[in-house]
N, C-alpha and C positions, 0 to 999 in steps of 0.2 A: 847746486846739486839738486836734482829732482827727488820727489818722494820715492819713486821707483828705485832710483840709485841708492838712496839711503837704506831702503828695506833690503835690497839685494846685497848690500855690503855689511849690514849690521849682524853681529854674531848671534843676536837673539833670533835671527831667521836663517842663518847660514852655517852655524856650528852645531853639530848634532848633540854634543854633550850639554851645551847651553840650552838648546831647544828642549831636551828631555828634562833637564833640571827645572826650568821654568814651568814646563807642563805639569810636573809633579807638584811644585810649589803652588801653582794656581789651584789645583784640585784640593790640596790640603787646606788652603785658605778658604775656599768655598765650603769645604767639609766642616771646618771648625766654626765658620760663621753660621752654618746651618744649625749646629748644636746650640750656639748662642741664641739664635733667633727662636728656636724651639723652646728654650728655657725662659726667655724674658719677654717674648712678644705673643700677643693673642693670635695673630695670623702665623701659622706654622710654616717652616721651610720644608719640612719632610713631606714627601708625597704620601697621600692617604693610602695608596696601594702598598707602600712599604710596610705599614702596620698590618696589612692583610698578610703579606709574606711572613712577617715576624710571628704573627699569631699562628699561622699555618705550621711554621717550623716548630713551634712550641708543642703542638700536638704530636709531631713526629718524635721530638725529643723526650716527651713524657710518655714512655711506654710504647713507642712505635705506632701511634695512632694515625688515622688518616688525616692528611692536611685539609681534605675537603670538609672536615667538621667545621672549619672556619667559613662562615658565609662569605660569598663573593670571591672565594679563591677559585680562579678559572685557568689555572696554569698547570704545566707538567709538575709532578711531584719532585723532580730534580731541583727545581727552584727552592722548594721548602728545605730540601736536604742541604742546599748550598748555604742557607742561612742558619744552620745548626750552630756555627760559632757564636751567634748572638746569645745562645743559651749556655753554651759551654763556658764562655768567658763572662757571662752575665753582663753583657753590654749591648744595648739595643742598637747602637750605631755601628757595630762591627760589620754588618752586612753592607752598609753604605761604603765603608772602607774597601771591602772586597769588590764592589761594583766599580769604584773609581780606579782600582788597579786593572780591572778588565778593560775599562775605558782607555787607560794609558797604553796598555799592551796593544789595543786595537790600532792606535796611532803608530806604534812601532811597526806593526805589520804593514800598514799603509805605506810607511817610508820604505820598508824592505821591498815591497812590490815595485815601487817607483824606482828604487836603486837597481833592482834586478833587471828592470826594463831598459834603463838608460843610465849607465854609470858615469857617462861623460859630463853630465850636468848635475853634479852632486848638490851644489848650492840651490839650484831650482827645486830639486827633490825635497830638500829641507823646507823650503818656502811653501811648497804645496802641502807638505805634511802638517804644517801649522794650521791649515784650514780646519783640521780636525783637532789637533792638540791644543790650540789656543782658542777654540770656538767656545764662547761663553754659554751658548745653548746646550752644546754637548756636555760641558762640564757641569752645568746646573742640573741637567736631567740625571746624570749619574750620581752626583752628590746628594740629590734629593731622595735617592733610594729607588730609582726606577731601574728595572732589570734589563732594559733594552741594551745596556752596555755589554751584558753577557752574550746576548744574541749577536751583536755586532762583532764581538771578539771571535765567536765561533765562525761566522761567515768569512771574516778576513783571514782567519787561520786556514779555513778550507781553501781559499784561493791562493794563499801563500804556498801551501803544500802542493797544490796542483801546478803552480808556476815552477816549483822546484822539482816537478815530475815525480812526486810521491803520491801516485794516483790512488792507491788503496787508502792511505791515511787521509787524503783529501776527500775521498768518497765517504769515509767514516764521519769526518767533520761535517760534510754536507748533510748526511743523514741525521746527525745530531741537531743541526740547525732546523731541519724540518720537524723533528720531534719537538723541539723547543717552541717553535711557532711555525705554523704550516705554510705561511706565505712564500718562503724561499723555494718552494716546489716550482714556482713560475720560471725559475732560472734554468730548468732542465732542457728546454728547447734550444736556447742560445748555446748552452754548454755542449749539447749533442752536435749542433751545427759546427761549432768551433773545432771540437776534437775529431769530428767525422769528416770535415771537408776543408778546413783551413790549415791544419797542421800537415801541409803537403810535403814537408821535409821527411815525413815518415811514410813508409810503405803502407798500403791499404791494410795488410794483415796487422801491422803495428798499431794503426789507428783503431781497428776493431778491438784489439786487445786492450787498448787504453780505455775505450768506451765500456768494455766488459768489466774491467777492474773498477771503474768509477760507479757503474750501475750496480754491480753485485755488492760492493762494499757499502754503498749508501742505502740500498734497499734492505740489506741484511741488518744494518744498524737500526733503521726505522722499525723493522719487524721485531728485532730483539728487544729494543727499548720498550716498544708498545706492549709486547707480550709480557715483559717483566712487570711493567706498571699495572697492566690488567690483572696479572696473577696476584699482585699484592693488594691492589685497591678496587679491583672489579669494575663494574659498569660505570661507577661514578667518575673514574678516571677518563673513560671515553667521552662521557657526557660533558663534564666540566672543561676538559682540555680541548675538545674539538667540536662536538655537536652544539654546545651552547652558543658558540660564536656564529652559527648559522641562523639562529633565531633571536639573538640579542636585540634589544630595542633601546639601547642607551640614547637618551636625548639630552643629557646634561654634559656641558663642556665638550660639545661635539661640533667641529667645524663643518661637517659634511652637509652637502646639499640635501641629503636624505633626512636631515634632522627634523624638519617640520612634520614630515610623514611619520617618523618614529614617535614624535611627541603625540600626534593624533592617535596613533595605534596604541600607545601606552595607556590612553584613557578608556580604551574599549575593554570589554570583558575578554578573558583569555580565550574564550571559544571563538571570538571574532577576529582575533589578531591573525593577520596573514602569516604564512610560514616564512616569508622573507627571502625565499630563495631567489626570486626574480631580481632582487636588489644586487645580487652578485653578477648577473648577466653582463651588464655594461662593463663592469670592472674586469671580469675574466676575458671577455671578447677583446677588449682593448689591450690589456696588459699581457695576456697569455697568447693571443693570436695576432692581433693587428700590428702591435708594435714590433714584435720579432719579424713578422712578414715584411714590414716596411723598411727596417734598418739592419737586418741580418747581413746584408751585402756590405755594410760598413765595417764589418769585422775583418781585419787583416792581421791582427796580432793579439796577444793576450790582453793588453790594455783596451783594445777595441771590444773584446768580449765584455770587460767590466763596464765599458761605456754603455753598451746595450742594456746591461743589468741595471745601471743607474736610471736610464730612461724608463725601463720596465717598472722599476720600483716606484719612481715618481708617479707614473700613471696609476699604478696599483693603489697608492695612497690617496690621490686626489679623487678617485672614483669609489673609494671605500665608503661603506655606509656609516662607519664610525671613524672619526679622525680626531685624535687629540695631539697635543704638542709633541709628545714623545715619538709619535709615528714619523715625524719629520726626520728623526735620526736614521730611519731605515734607508732613506736616499742620500742624506748628507754623508753617509758612510762612503759613498762612491764619488762624491763631488771632487775631492782632490785629484783623483785619478782621471776623471773626465776633463777637468780644466787643464791638467798637465798635457793631455793628449791634444786637446783642441789648440792649445797655445803652440805646441811643437809643430803641428801641421799647418798652422796659419801664421808662423812667425815672420814670413817674408812678404806679407801683403801690404806693408807700409801704412797701415791704418791703426797704429797703436792707440791714438787718442780716441778714435771712433770706437775701437773695441772696448776701451775702458768705460766710455759713456754708455755703450750698449749693456755692459755688465751692470753698471750702476742703475740703469733703467729697470732691468730685470729684478735686481735686488730691491729697488724701491717698490715695485709692484708686489713682490713677495712679502715684504714687510707690511705694506699698507693693507693687503688683504686680511692679514691677521689683526692689525691694529683696529680696523673698522669693526670687525666682528667682536673683538675684545671690548671695545668701547660700549657697544650695546649690551653685551653679556654682563659687563660690570653693573650697569644700571638695572638690569633684570635681576641679577643674583644678589647684589649687595645693597641696592637702593630700593628694591621691591617694586620697580616701575613696570607696568604692563607694556613692554615693548617687544614681546616675543614675535608678534606679527603686527605690522609688516617690517619693522626696523631690523630686528635680528635676522629675519629671513632675507632681507636685502644684503646684510652682511654675509650670509651664506652664499648668496648669488655672486657677490663680488669676489669672494674667496674662490669659488669654483671657476668663474670666468677668467679671473686673473691667473690662476694656476694652469688652466688649459692653454692660455696664451703662452705662458712660460714653457709649458711642455712642447708646444709647437716650435718655439725658438731653440730649445735644446735639441730637438730633432734636426732642425735646420743647421745648427752648428755642427752636428755630427756628420750630416750629409756633405756640407761644404768642406769639412775636414777630410772626409774620404775622397772628395773630388781633388783637393789639393795634393793629397797623398798619391793618388793615381797619376796626376800630372807630373809630380816629382819622379815617380818610378819610370814613367814614360820617357822623361828627359834623360834619366840615368841610362836607360836602355839605348836611347838614341846616341848618347855620347859614347857608349861602348862600341856601337856599330861603326861610328866614324873614326875611332882610334885605330 
């Protein structure tokens, strides 16, 4: 029996109740171990940002003060509100437990979207869902107290609702995700294309109504939330939640190829630091314009839409001027959906072993790009060696080049998948004509 057969027959990958139970247990084990490490080890498990969230929520709890009284809090006030149970129950780890629940529910929505798309391959849907539910990087990030799990939950909730044709609720969730972090706004072009041109089973008037519902509900949500937060916290909400991210010059723990430039800029006087807007141009042109233009034609169903969002997000992350490990979660969110679709549309090509080797090669490149950077970053940060340039910069280059190569392969996979799908549809039409 091959490894593939063992995996596809094992209940830990093919029985939903078992998958869900193991997923919860894994998160609880990581969560409890994190508390143990924080208590007995010098190097802490908890993300430093979690203490920022916790302190910010304390200001809200103690007399409804501004969370921005906490230095380096650069997020929507909703996040500080979400951690109020930390102070209500007087337990600092309560917020991490909340995050892991959001993380688990995200996996549930991923499975639901897969099941709604193709109910005939239930066991495969379970298997693809485990790419999120059993993923140690995903589990580690949520149990360390990183809030990306909340954003991922909102995004998957949005697309689950849209798939179920709850367009107003889906639009509200989409608006909430943009309020939480602005980057999901890049999804609007593929969403407009899908609901305006691909849903041809609806009349034009129906498609226009759908777009209107999504647009109005999402825009209204953004405006209402931003107005409410501005009314409560004033300009500091606008600055710390949005404007700060346009001018930030973080040069620590940053995988981005922009890191050396950010480091040099940080040593200048504030009057000489560039405004930083130009750093967004490659990112926005590629992720917001070029990628949708290149692969929008590959959208032929709802999963096809999510595949485009996956590649969009991947491009957005690797061209971002600040990249930390938790940003990988933004695109890993869509990976199970992407792989399920690529596998379904290429399952008759008779190249199973070649496909596995190809995936392994991509995974090896993805891991090595991070490993090389982390190797030099360790000696710089913990050993105090002066290897920022050229060695760490070489790590940045390899990270960027390797991920651009992976991006190209992901686009190739989507285009080939679309080609196979078109050939399959053409064969079906031909068979119907001959009958």
